[in-house]
Backbone as CSV, one residue per row, in Angstrom:
resi,resn,N_x,N_y,N_z,CA_x,CA_y,CA_z,C_x,C_y,C_z
1,MET,66.147,-8.035,59.807,67.589,-8.485,59.096,68.430,-8.540,60.046
2,SER,69.506,-9.340,60.254,70.390,-9.234,61.608,71.525,-7.700,60.909
3,ASN,72.314,-7.665,61.911,73.273,-6.333,62.058,74.368,-6.750,61.603
4,GLY,74.741,-8.051,61.620,75.991,-8.162,60.859,77.122,-8.805,62.055
5,ALA,76.970,-8.191,63.169,77.835,-9.189,63.809,77.485,-10.191,65.230
6,GLY,78.529,-10.748,65.996,78.462,-11.677,66.702,78.322,-13.039,66.255
7,SER,77.937,-13.671,67.109,78.101,-15.310,66.564,77.534,-15.389,64.925
8,GLY,77.184,-16.988,64.944,76.811,-17.431,63.668,75.295,-16.886,63.784
9,ALA,74.723,-17.024,64.691,72.977,-16.823,64.975,72.862,-15.352,64.945
10,THR,73.541,-14.510,65.169,72.997,-13.078,64.759,73.174,-12.821,63.502
11,ARG,74.179,-13.710,62.616,74.456,-13.300,61.635,73.634,-13.653,60.356
12,ARG,72.676,-14.817,60.814,72.047,-15.689,60.222,70.979,-15.384,59.340
13,LEU,70.506,-15.399,58.306,69.399,-14.661,57.506,68.622,-15.464,58.697
14,SER,67.373,-14.632,58.388,65.632,-14.792,58.866,65.117,-15.582,57.655
15,LEU,63.899,-16.310,58.208,63.138,-17.062,56.803,63.030,-15.980,55.973
16,LEU,62.257,-14.858,56.202,62.099,-14.240,54.749,62.971,-13.620,54.256
17,ASP,64.322,-13.268,54.966,65.223,-12.906,54.000,65.865,-14.355,53.178
18,ALA,65.921,-15.137,53.769,66.360,-16.157,53.001,64.966,-16.498,52.139
19,SER,64.034,-16.796,52.066,62.815,-16.785,51.377,63.277,-16.151,49.967
20,PHE,63.825,-14.975,49.667,64.491,-14.496,48.255,65.722,-15.195,47.734
21,LEU,65.565,-15.964,48.625,66.856,-16.830,47.994,66.330,-18.322,47.430
22,TYR,65.513,-18.764,48.089,64.717,-20.319,47.930,64.065,-20.205,46.700
23,MET,63.603,-18.977,46.204,62.535,-18.568,45.104,62.987,-18.770,44.189
24,GLU,64.281,-17.752,43.609,64.685,-17.318,42.557,65.528,-18.214,42.272
25,SER,65.493,-17.829,40.468,65.624,-18.532,39.406,66.782,-17.811,38.273
26,ALA,66.445,-18.564,37.226,67.544,-17.929,36.256,66.693,-16.825,35.641
27,VAL,65.403,-17.169,35.080,64.222,-16.103,34.751,63.379,-15.533,35.820
28,ASN,63.143,-15.941,37.107,62.791,-15.156,38.394,63.972,-14.556,39.303
29,PRO,64.813,-13.580,39.152,66.104,-12.553,39.562,64.890,-11.887,40.738
30,THR,65.904,-11.955,42.394,64.823,-11.198,43.417,65.446,-10.222,43.836
31,HIS,66.122,-9.435,43.371,67.019,-8.332,44.041,66.630,-7.307,43.066
32,VAL,66.541,-6.074,43.707,65.577,-4.715,43.786,66.847,-3.651,42.994
33,GLY,66.153,-2.524,42.962,67.119,-1.921,42.451,66.537,-0.463,41.709
34,THR,66.957,0.210,41.873,66.363,1.984,41.859,67.245,2.701,40.391
35,ILE,66.660,3.626,39.705,67.464,4.328,38.864,67.537,5.490,38.785
36,PHE,68.391,6.091,38.645,68.932,7.707,39.536,68.938,8.208,37.771
37,ILE,68.240,9.652,37.431,68.575,10.507,36.361,68.795,11.528,37.123
38,LEU,69.892,12.251,36.660,70.712,13.274,37.397,71.246,14.211,36.416
39,LYS,71.219,15.706,36.273,71.654,16.721,35.717,73.358,16.259,36.023
40,ASP,73.376,16.737,34.399,74.866,16.536,33.889,75.518,15.182,34.239
41,GLU,77.147,15.330,33.096,77.311,14.025,32.730,78.656,13.609,33.907
42,ILE,78.592,12.571,34.919,79.369,12.584,36.289,80.546,11.847,35.489
43,PRO,81.659,12.277,36.043,82.959,11.638,35.594,83.395,9.967,36.482
44,PHE,83.087,9.181,35.424,83.624,7.767,36.155,84.059,7.551,37.452
45,GLU,85.105,8.544,37.347,86.917,8.375,38.453,85.461,8.857,39.599
46,ARG,85.338,10.414,39.286,84.740,11.107,40.511,83.345,9.978,41.542
47,PHE,82.828,9.438,40.734,81.263,8.523,41.387,82.403,7.128,41.928
48,PHE,83.175,6.653,40.971,84.367,6.059,42.029,84.484,6.150,43.525
49,ARG,85.017,7.004,43.429,85.808,7.816,44.380,84.635,8.360,45.640
50,HIS,83.803,8.761,44.902,82.602,8.568,46.072,81.787,7.672,46.614
51,VAL,81.893,6.673,45.915,81.183,5.574,46.370,82.423,5.192,47.755
52,GLU,83.470,4.980,47.126,84.399,3.927,47.551,84.817,4.787,49.493
53,GLU,84.180,6.264,49.563,84.296,7.189,50.598,83.093,6.883,51.515
54,ARG,82.431,5.903,51.253,81.219,5.894,51.827,80.878,4.290,52.001
55,LEU,82.523,3.483,52.034,81.515,1.941,52.174,81.467,2.118,53.542
56,HIS,82.237,2.466,54.391,82.353,2.365,55.778,80.776,2.402,56.255
57,ILE,79.673,3.470,55.387,78.635,3.255,56.422,77.269,1.994,56.549
58,SER,77.839,1.527,55.869,76.871,-0.453,55.911,77.675,-1.398,55.695
59,PRO,78.070,-2.342,57.014,78.551,-3.599,57.162,78.323,-4.652,55.530
60,ARG,77.255,-4.094,55.333,76.679,-4.631,54.260,77.579,-5.120,52.356
61,PHE,78.143,-3.567,52.439,78.654,-3.492,50.863,80.193,-4.609,51.176
62,ARG,80.431,-4.873,52.496,81.562,-5.498,52.451,81.622,-6.905,52.623
63,GLN,79.983,-7.613,52.776,79.740,-8.745,53.016,79.207,-9.826,52.374
64,ARG,79.378,-10.774,52.151,78.449,-11.948,52.028,78.022,-13.479,52.053
65,LEU,77.528,-13.419,51.034,76.779,-14.931,51.732,77.546,-15.727,51.727
66,VAL,77.228,-16.968,53.192,78.030,-18.298,53.067,77.113,-19.251,53.489
67,PHE,77.033,-20.698,52.663,76.072,-21.631,52.829,76.406,-22.387,53.233
68,PRO,75.716,-23.387,54.486,76.872,-24.072,55.126,76.531,-25.806,54.279
69,PRO,77.184,-26.465,54.582,77.002,-27.483,53.849,75.732,-28.239,53.718
70,PHE,75.210,-28.955,52.909,74.192,-29.610,52.739,73.303,-28.733,52.983
71,ASN,73.400,-27.537,52.908,72.091,-26.397,53.104,71.523,-26.869,54.249
72,ILE,71.897,-27.232,55.775,71.397,-27.546,56.988,70.446,-26.227,57.328
73,ALA,70.899,-24.814,57.445,70.783,-24.074,57.850,70.393,-23.234,56.556
74,ARG,69.749,-21.793,56.980,70.055,-20.535,56.282,71.380,-19.936,56.680
75,ALA,71.635,-19.658,55.212,72.920,-19.061,55.175,73.061,-17.925,56.377
76,THR,74.615,-17.489,56.234,74.720,-16.670,57.283,75.321,-15.204,55.996
77,ILE,75.534,-14.143,56.857,76.327,-12.953,56.445,78.029,-12.992,56.961
78,GLU,78.682,-12.627,56.130,80.096,-12.921,56.836,81.209,-11.723,56.030
79,ASP,81.848,-11.190,56.391,82.898,-10.346,55.815,83.471,-11.292,55.095
80,ASP,83.611,-10.633,53.489,84.427,-10.945,52.358,85.478,-10.442,52.272
81,PRO,86.776,-11.973,52.320,88.175,-11.068,52.309,88.780,-10.955,50.845
82,ASP,87.714,-11.238,50.166,88.215,-10.980,48.564,87.907,-9.664,47.853
83,PHE,86.879,-9.036,48.794,86.051,-7.481,47.863,87.360,-6.891,47.105
84,LYS,86.508,-6.301,46.161,87.051,-5.589,45.485,85.403,-4.542,45.252
85,LEU,86.144,-2.843,44.933,84.844,-2.317,44.404,84.871,-2.318,42.977
86,GLU,86.143,-2.454,42.448,85.848,-2.609,41.120,84.703,-3.649,40.705
87,ASN,84.432,-4.952,41.673,83.485,-5.525,40.764,81.769,-5.506,41.025
88,HIS,82.210,-4.078,41.748,80.373,-3.676,42.547,80.499,-2.390,41.501
89,VAL,81.383,-1.160,41.765,81.226,-0.088,40.940,81.788,-0.033,39.189
90,ARG,80.666,-0.083,38.832,81.022,-0.280,37.027,80.131,1.158,36.312
91,ARG,80.655,0.925,35.202,80.549,1.865,33.997,79.508,1.506,32.632
92,HIS,78.913,1.929,32.447,78.977,1.364,30.858,78.048,2.630,29.832
93,GLN,79.145,2.723,28.389,78.751,3.410,27.470,76.979,3.132,26.526
94,LEU,76.621,4.212,26.549,75.262,4.170,26.061,75.242,4.564,24.376
95,ALA,75.190,3.780,23.504,74.820,4.598,22.493,75.227,5.567,22.216
96,LYS,75.487,6.440,21.341,75.221,7.946,21.147,73.853,7.837,20.596
97,GLY,73.458,9.378,21.062,72.300,10.179,20.670,71.024,9.196,21.371
98,SER,71.178,8.319,22.897,69.954,7.269,23.096,68.886,8.013,23.949
99,SER,68.025,7.991,23.996,67.390,8.754,24.822,66.661,8.133,25.721
100,ASP,65.337,8.412,26.766,65.447,8.235,28.056,65.095,6.299,27.872
101,GLU,63.994,6.648,26.941,63.504,5.004,26.614,64.540,3.594,26.401
102,GLU,65.579,4.226,25.219,66.423,3.271,24.855,67.600,2.872,26.477
103,ALA,67.670,3.898,27.317,68.466,4.142,28.319,67.629,2.916,29.082
104,ILE,67.040,3.324,29.630,65.943,2.319,30.207,65.655,1.166,29.416
105,LYS,65.642,0.442,28.481,65.578,-0.531,27.968,66.896,-1.325,28.083
106,GLU,68.003,-0.653,27.753,69.737,-0.838,28.049,69.753,-1.916,29.560
107,ILE,69.211,-0.724,30.415,69.398,-0.700,31.654,68.964,-2.655,32.326
108,LEU,67.556,-2.388,31.874,66.943,-3.558,32.558,67.738,-4.821,31.704
109,ARG,67.704,-5.003,30.133,68.836,-6.025,29.556,69.908,-6.490,30.703
110,LEU,70.420,-5.238,31.196,71.726,-5.688,32.142,71.757,-5.900,33.127
111,HIS,70.434,-5.663,34.350,70.488,-5.153,35.656,68.891,-6.168,35.932
112,PHE,68.149,-6.310,35.061,67.383,-7.211,35.852,66.655,-8.082,34.971
113,GLY,67.607,-8.756,33.756,67.216,-10.178,33.752,68.265,-10.551,33.963
114,ARG,69.505,-10.579,34.890,70.581,-11.475,35.694,69.428,-11.809,36.832
115,VAL,70.638,-13.067,37.227,70.948,-13.270,38.991,72.119,-12.908,39.521
116,MET,72.329,-12.216,40.276,73.275,-11.758,40.678,74.410,-13.258,41.308
117,ASP,75.378,-12.543,41.235,76.654,-13.921,41.850,76.961,-13.986,43.661
118,ARG,76.363,-14.531,43.785,76.158,-15.106,45.645,77.388,-15.651,45.829
119,SER,78.757,-15.510,45.483,79.979,-15.501,45.934,80.808,-14.543,46.113
120,ARG,80.334,-13.397,45.851,80.217,-11.652,46.353,78.751,-10.816,46.969
121,PRO,79.603,-9.768,47.579,78.283,-8.991,48.619,77.207,-8.872,46.667
122,LEU,75.722,-8.823,47.551,74.689,-9.013,46.280,74.386,-7.129,46.387
123,TRP,75.413,-6.797,45.392,75.014,-5.445,45.636,75.733,-4.752,44.287
124,ASP,75.581,-3.933,43.513,76.388,-3.175,42.246,75.546,-1.833,42.025
125,ILE,76.606,-1.222,41.817,76.076,0.402,41.222,76.616,0.614,40.049
126,THR,76.017,1.033,39.068,76.635,1.312,37.506,75.735,3.196,37.155
127,LEU,77.217,3.394,36.260,77.013,4.507,35.840,76.900,4.547,34.305
128,PHE,75.761,5.020,34.045,75.381,4.974,32.331,75.474,5.819,31.650
129,GLU,76.858,5.769,30.984,77.505,7.569,30.270,76.675,7.018,28.628
130,ARG,77.317,8.855,28.267,76.531,9.557,27.111,75.396,9.457,26.918
131,LEU,74.767,9.843,27.766,73.548,10.320,27.943,73.360,11.871,27.585
132,PRO,73.025,12.678,26.864,73.905,14.187,26.596,73.305,15.320,28.315
133,GLY,73.697,15.291,28.658,73.278,16.472,29.507,73.237,15.537,31.178
134,ARG,73.067,14.419,30.604,72.013,13.634,32.291,73.419,12.718,32.184
135,SER,72.865,12.072,33.327,73.730,10.705,33.881,72.426,9.787,34.693
136,LEU,73.111,8.581,34.066,72.403,7.436,35.044,72.989,6.503,35.766
137,ILE,72.129,6.485,37.192,72.805,5.737,38.062,71.732,4.727,38.120
138,VAL,72.639,3.297,38.466,71.247,2.512,38.941,72.211,1.258,40.579
139,PHE,71.432,1.592,41.099,72.006,0.701,42.128,70.718,-0.288,42.534
140,ALA,71.620,-1.829,42.559,71.037,-3.193,42.354,71.518,-3.855,43.934
141,MET,70.594,-4.336,44.702,70.675,-4.981,45.551,69.722,-6.042,45.809
142,HIS,70.698,-6.987,46.447,69.748,-8.346,46.782,68.540,-8.604,48.207
143,HIS,66.907,-8.767,47.548,66.258,-8.654,48.514,66.498,-8.862,50.078
144,ALA,67.526,-10.262,50.103,67.566,-11.003,50.963,68.524,-10.289,51.939
145,ILE,69.396,-9.427,51.346,70.003,-8.534,52.297,69.664,-6.794,52.786
146,ILE,68.442,-6.911,52.084,67.657,-5.422,52.438,66.375,-5.894,51.841
147,ASP,65.462,-4.511,52.788,64.283,-4.334,52.327,63.628,-3.013,51.890
148,GLY,62.523,-2.230,51.843,62.389,-1.410,51.017,62.904,-0.164,51.825
149,VAL,62.563,-0.153,53.255,62.848,1.138,53.972,64.110,1.033,54.259
150,SER,65.234,-0.173,54.776,66.026,0.109,54.894,66.959,0.730,53.490
151,ALA,66.530,-0.233,52.487,67.087,0.532,51.119,67.055,2.391,51.206
152,VAL,65.798,2.781,51.438,65.708,3.925,51.154,67.066,4.770,52.214
153,LYS,66.493,4.108,53.800,67.871,4.835,54.061,69.167,4.855,53.967
154,LEU,69.517,3.643,53.227,70.775,3.177,53.132,70.933,4.419,51.392
155,LEU,70.322,4.762,50.993,70.281,5.393,49.866,70.907,7.140,49.976
156,ASN,69.937,7.308,50.912,69.722,8.360,51.875,71.490,8.895,52.205
157,ARG,71.913,8.143,52.788,73.247,8.305,53.425,74.255,7.799,52.408
158,LEU,74.352,6.640,51.375,75.267,6.870,50.167,75.603,7.970,49.024
159,MET,73.737,8.096,48.606,73.755,9.686,47.776,74.427,11.068,48.494
160,GLU,74.185,11.933,47.571,74.508,13.449,48.108,73.782,14.365,47.403
161,PHE,72.459,15.069,47.898,71.899,15.892,47.432,71.926,17.567,47.046
162,THR,73.397,17.587,47.093,73.717,18.991,47.226,74.869,18.542,45.989
163,PRO,75.230,20.221,45.247,75.977,19.940,43.960,77.948,19.672,44.740
164,ASN,78.159,20.623,46.220,79.061,20.609,46.643,79.404,19.978,48.500
165,PRO,79.280,18.001,48.349,79.111,17.954,49.644,79.914,18.061,50.279
166,PRO,79.699,18.305,52.113,80.621,18.126,52.755,81.737,17.035,52.753
167,PRO,82.678,17.239,53.512,83.634,16.021,53.108,82.797,14.989,53.777
168,VAL,84.167,13.748,54.001,83.145,12.945,54.574,84.261,12.151,55.556
169,ASP,83.587,12.233,56.758,84.618,11.827,57.765,84.532,9.944,57.869
170,LEU,86.029,10.021,57.359,85.864,8.443,57.222,86.848,7.753,58.470
171,PRO,85.903,6.613,58.721,86.590,5.323,59.711,88.341,5.546,60.449
172,ALA,87.804,5.737,61.634,89.324,5.573,62.181,90.398,4.451,62.083
173,LYS,89.459,3.047,61.797,90.365,2.123,61.731,90.305,1.696,60.252
174,VAL,91.086,1.416,59.937,90.986,0.424,58.729,90.522,-0.461,58.701
175,TRP,89.189,-1.313,56.966,88.817,-2.229,57.684,89.320,-3.347,57.431
176,ALA,89.624,-4.408,58.753,89.808,-5.619,58.486,89.209,-6.733,58.491
177,PRO,88.768,-7.275,57.435,87.900,-8.205,57.094,88.566,-9.496,58.063
178,ALA,86.852,-9.883,58.428,87.552,-11.583,59.460,87.414,-12.841,58.096
179,SER,88.064,-13.703,58.750,87.937,-15.141,57.779,87.149,-15.197,57.926
180,LEU,86.662,-15.906,56.015,85.217,-16.637,56.071,85.768,-17.486,56.968
181,PRO,84.252,-18.638,57.186,84.193,-19.853,58.345,84.811,-21.215,57.027
182,SER,85.535,-22.151,57.904,85.447,-22.913,56.999,84.559,-23.965,56.783
183,PRO,84.216,-25.091,55.954,83.120,-25.858,55.874,82.685,-26.568,57.540
184,GLY,83.707,-27.109,57.924,83.426,-27.322,59.328,82.866,-26.857,60.300
185,GLU,83.555,-25.652,60.088,83.100,-24.309,61.073,81.754,-24.098,60.782
186,ALA,81.260,-23.572,59.449,79.812,-23.547,59.384,79.050,-24.660,59.679
187,TYR,79.460,-25.752,59.136,78.330,-26.660,59.939,78.351,-27.057,60.787
188,VAL,79.288,-26.931,62.351,79.404,-26.760,63.322,78.605,-25.160,63.539
189,ASN,78.524,-24.274,63.352,77.914,-23.520,63.785,76.380,-23.667,63.143
190,ALA,75.524,-24.120,62.023,74.616,-24.205,61.542,73.823,-25.138,62.694
191,VAL,74.335,-26.395,62.829,74.011,-27.315,63.909,73.224,-26.475,64.876
192,ARG,74.827,-25.827,66.258,74.120,-25.140,66.631,73.130,-23.860,66.652
193,ASP,73.039,-23.263,65.887,71.689,-22.680,66.546,70.553,-23.229,65.483
194,LEU,71.033,-24.414,64.581,69.372,-25.025,65.246,68.859,-25.687,66.177
195,ILE,69.642,-26.088,66.646,69.549,-26.489,68.137,69.218,-25.463,68.938
196,VAL,69.776,-24.624,68.988,69.493,-23.387,69.995,68.005,-22.659,69.633
197,SER,67.555,-22.330,67.974,66.343,-21.934,68.053,65.885,-22.862,67.974
198,GLN,65.807,-24.593,67.993,64.244,-25.130,68.318,64.164,-25.110,70.309
199,LEU,65.371,-25.304,70.486,65.201,-25.368,72.453,63.943,-23.512,72.631
200,GLU,64.639,-22.501,71.948,63.743,-21.624,72.266,62.679,-21.943,71.910
201,ALA,61.936,-21.965,70.906,60.667,-21.978,70.109,59.840,-22.904,71.218
202,ALA,60.731,-24.475,71.640,60.043,-25.595,73.130,60.010,-24.362,73.806
203,ALA,60.161,-23.751,74.183,60.781,-23.010,75.984,59.399,-22.215,75.654
204,GLY,59.565,-20.888,74.379,58.390,-20.133,74.096,56.667,-20.743,74.480
205,THR,56.950,-21.661,73.742,55.481,-22.514,73.905,54.994,-22.570,75.213
206,ALA,55.736,-23.278,75.433,55.938,-23.828,77.043,55.501,-22.529,77.804
207,ARG,56.253,-21.586,77.716,55.703,-20.295,78.750,54.483,-20.113,78.434
208,GLU,54.257,-19.946,76.995,52.803,-19.177,76.094,51.358,-19.898,76.875
209,PHE,52.168,-21.510,77.284,50.355,-22.278,77.677,50.408,-21.883,79.104
210,LEU,51.453,-22.118,79.876,51.630,-21.342,81.605,50.758,-19.892,81.616
211,ARG,50.850,-19.603,80.751,50.110,-18.040,80.723,48.949,-17.952,80.257
212,ASP,48.783,-18.624,79.519,47.397,-18.700,78.769,47.022,-19.574,77.666
213,PRO,46.526,-21.016,79.205,46.802,-22.206,78.474,45.420,-22.628,76.939
214,THR,44.510,-21.985,77.439,43.257,-21.997,76.378,43.830,-21.178,75.175
215,ARG,44.747,-20.336,75.027,44.564,-19.277,74.390,45.915,-20.133,73.387
216,ALA,46.705,-20.940,74.213,47.812,-21.635,73.484,46.794,-22.696,72.665
217,ILE,46.129,-23.508,72.914,45.546,-24.481,72.597,45.112,-23.969,71.095
218,GLU,44.282,-22.835,71.708,43.482,-21.822,70.035,44.081,-22.002,68.863
219,GLN,45.638,-21.362,69.367,46.775,-20.823,68.324,47.341,-22.409,67.581
220,ALA,47.610,-23.353,68.578,48.009,-24.664,67.621,46.786,-25.057,67.101
221,ARG,45.528,-24.606,67.236,44.975,-25.393,66.737,44.513,-24.588,65.062
222,VAL,44.453,-23.647,64.898,44.581,-22.701,64.179,46.213,-22.686,63.125
223,LEU,47.102,-22.819,63.663,48.146,-23.363,63.011,48.196,-24.814,62.051
224,ALA,47.277,-25.753,63.093,47.052,-26.757,62.224,46.186,-26.547,60.754
225,GLU,45.644,-26.339,60.888,44.325,-25.590,60.023,44.707,-25.176,58.887
226,SER,45.878,-23.572,59.526,46.267,-23.536,58.044,47.205,-23.966,57.616
227,THR,47.796,-25.267,58.231,48.791,-26.321,57.080,48.480,-26.610,56.480
228,ARG,46.631,-27.417,56.999,46.115,-28.022,56.017,45.432,-27.419,55.035
229,LEU,45.117,-26.421,55.042,44.438,-25.990,53.759,45.611,-25.310,52.873
230,LEU,46.905,-25.328,54.030,47.957,-24.469,52.633,48.663,-25.809,51.705
231,ASN,48.531,-27.111,52.339,48.494,-27.978,51.970,48.241,-28.245,50.873
232,GLU,46.589,-28.016,50.806,45.322,-28.126,49.794,45.821,-27.391,48.786
233,GLN,46.132,-26.256,49.030,46.440,-25.154,47.893,47.554,-25.570,46.906
234,MET,49.082,-26.322,47.659,50.036,-26.716,47.250,49.764,-27.523,45.927
235,GLN,48.519,-28.785,46.424,48.780,-30.066,45.460,47.489,-29.377,44.287
236,ALA,46.716,-28.324,44.275,45.610,-28.285,43.580,46.336,-27.733,42.592
237,PRO,45.067,-27.986,41.040,45.901,-27.673,39.430,46.402,-26.517,39.882
238,ILE,47.346,-25.809,39.054,47.665,-24.437,38.492,46.509,-24.146,37.113
239,VAL,45.846,-23.208,37.508,44.714,-22.720,36.785,45.405,-21.794,35.624
240,MET,45.124,-22.063,34.149,46.178,-21.809,33.320,45.318,-20.110,33.147
241,THR,46.123,-19.172,33.212,45.360,-17.701,32.963,46.153,-16.962,31.751
242,PRO,46.136,-16.139,30.807,47.067,-15.134,29.860,48.365,-14.953,30.456
243,TRP,48.218,-15.402,31.681,49.889,-14.523,31.927,50.578,-15.743,32.178
244,ASN,50.061,-16.861,32.597,50.934,-17.675,32.787,50.985,-19.065,31.614
245,ALA,50.437,-18.662,31.104,50.031,-19.667,30.126,51.675,-20.089,28.975
246,GLY,52.269,-18.827,28.479,53.331,-19.284,28.005,54.601,-19.006,29.079
247,LEU,55.460,-19.250,27.974,56.561,-19.610,28.546,57.332,-18.423,29.486
248,ALA,57.728,-18.717,30.786,58.311,-17.606,31.024,59.833,-17.476,30.951
249,VAL,60.108,-16.159,30.583,61.975,-15.873,29.959,61.956,-14.510,31.344
250,GLY,63.650,-14.776,31.139,64.089,-13.567,31.762,63.573,-12.234,31.276
251,GLU,63.851,-12.090,29.965,63.403,-10.636,29.568,62.469,-9.414,30.385
252,ARG,62.662,-8.150,30.542,62.087,-7.743,31.077,61.857,-6.350,30.758
253,SER,60.105,-5.735,30.898,59.706,-4.482,29.556,59.105,-3.385,30.956
254,LEU,59.291,-2.392,31.182,58.991,-1.151,31.900,58.089,-0.260,30.956
255,SER,57.209,0.009,31.618,56.269,0.848,31.774,56.499,2.155,32.726
256,TRP,56.658,3.283,32.243,56.205,4.496,33.522,55.750,5.743,33.411
257,LEU,55.242,6.652,34.154,54.069,7.641,33.868,54.886,8.803,35.330
258,LYS,55.164,10.003,34.374,55.690,11.038,35.230,54.684,11.697,36.429
259,THR,55.007,11.870,37.487,53.781,12.659,38.036,54.650,13.208,38.431
260,PRO,54.250,14.938,39.522,55.209,15.375,40.564,54.732,15.095,41.897
261,LEU,56.337,14.556,42.472,56.000,14.555,43.714,55.553,14.822,44.901
262,ALA,54.814,16.603,44.144,53.942,16.864,45.499,52.764,16.171,45.602
263,GLU,52.342,15.570,44.432,50.904,14.921,44.014,50.830,13.973,45.415
264,TYR,52.173,12.855,45.327,52.274,12.508,46.661,52.102,12.940,47.760
265,ARG,52.873,13.582,47.812,53.052,14.178,49.072,51.601,14.885,49.959
266,ALA,50.749,15.011,48.817,49.518,15.650,49.027,48.172,14.604,49.817
267,ILE,48.690,13.632,48.690,47.688,12.221,49.045,48.554,11.652,50.551
268,ARG,49.931,11.647,50.994,50.177,11.292,52.244,49.523,12.091,52.847
269,THR,49.405,13.476,53.145,49.354,14.116,54.324,47.360,13.917,54.558
270,ALA,46.892,13.845,53.190,45.708,13.561,52.835,45.107,12.805,53.578
271,PHE,46.326,11.407,53.931,45.539,10.130,54.698,46.539,9.683,55.704
272,GLY,47.411,10.961,56.358,47.557,11.144,57.496,49.425,9.908,57.606
273,GLY,49.186,9.866,56.089,50.586,9.049,56.070,52.144,9.725,56.733
274,THR,53.143,8.981,57.176,54.224,9.778,57.620,55.432,9.517,56.550
275,TYR,55.595,8.480,55.530,56.309,8.509,54.949,55.182,8.255,53.242
276,GLY,56.161,9.349,52.138,55.510,9.206,51.019,56.469,9.082,49.576
277,VAL,56.814,7.370,49.087,57.182,7.665,48.366,56.491,6.680,46.470
278,PRO,57.162,6.899,45.764,56.045,6.638,44.103,57.536,5.318,43.900
279,ILE,56.233,4.480,44.004,56.502,2.790,43.338,56.543,2.970,42.121
280,VAL,57.636,2.256,41.376,58.190,1.847,40.314,58.368,0.587,40.548
281,SER,57.302,-0.182,39.114,57.671,-1.560,39.243,57.750,-2.315,37.534
282,TYR,58.458,-3.426,37.491,58.367,-3.858,35.815,57.898,-4.967,35.734
283,ASN,57.510,-5.239,34.243,56.297,-6.778,34.504,57.239,-7.460,33.357
284,GLN,57.386,-8.465,34.390,57.861,-10.255,33.114,57.661,-10.203,32.279
285,THR,57.909,-10.016,30.734,57.347,-10.598,29.324,57.996,-11.549,29.264
């Protein structure tokens, strides 16, 4: 993913990032999320102010997608001049006496059975209140603008892991969003980027051929064979199984298991890993 600065080419989504938009549907949202279960009941005003003070840690918080006319190229990431934090930091009142299981079901219903609004920056944080002695915070962000490692890094900077965090160093300059490109500008930028990418690809192929003709020819053969096999697979009839025989709907269910973090750290150490985070997944029903 690009860093969001410079020309349209440097802001344009990569093919992998854009694929999460292309494969998305009403019953198959592709945003990701994290659920935090915290001690004590956090006042919403304090929570809102905490996020507001940290918006500057990443430009992604105040940037949205812009699609060129006719979708001739992948979308770009642009500053959102209409950004309002109230659209992204919200509160939700749980029913009194809700259990953890009931709260999780409510979160799944509100957050993971919907498609995010593409006319706004693709993230939001919700504080779930009225869970006795605790607070639930749900952070959701679209997979098109962030991956797993980036999300962990961003959350480590956004959240605080001490009861009394130090004051935040605010940026010297007030955020001043750039104007969104007009449809004509978006179209011209898209055409330019397509031409540049094709020229760069052709030049790269020529350099590779001159450097090692035999290897370049073999790579071309493997690519052609892979394309042929992929086309055959795409045309093959779908095999019906117990998991895809029914109608897919947007409802979600979740199963989880509580285990000590020390166990994951022990596994990481035993296999020589450098980072270990338990992964939670949910199943579509």
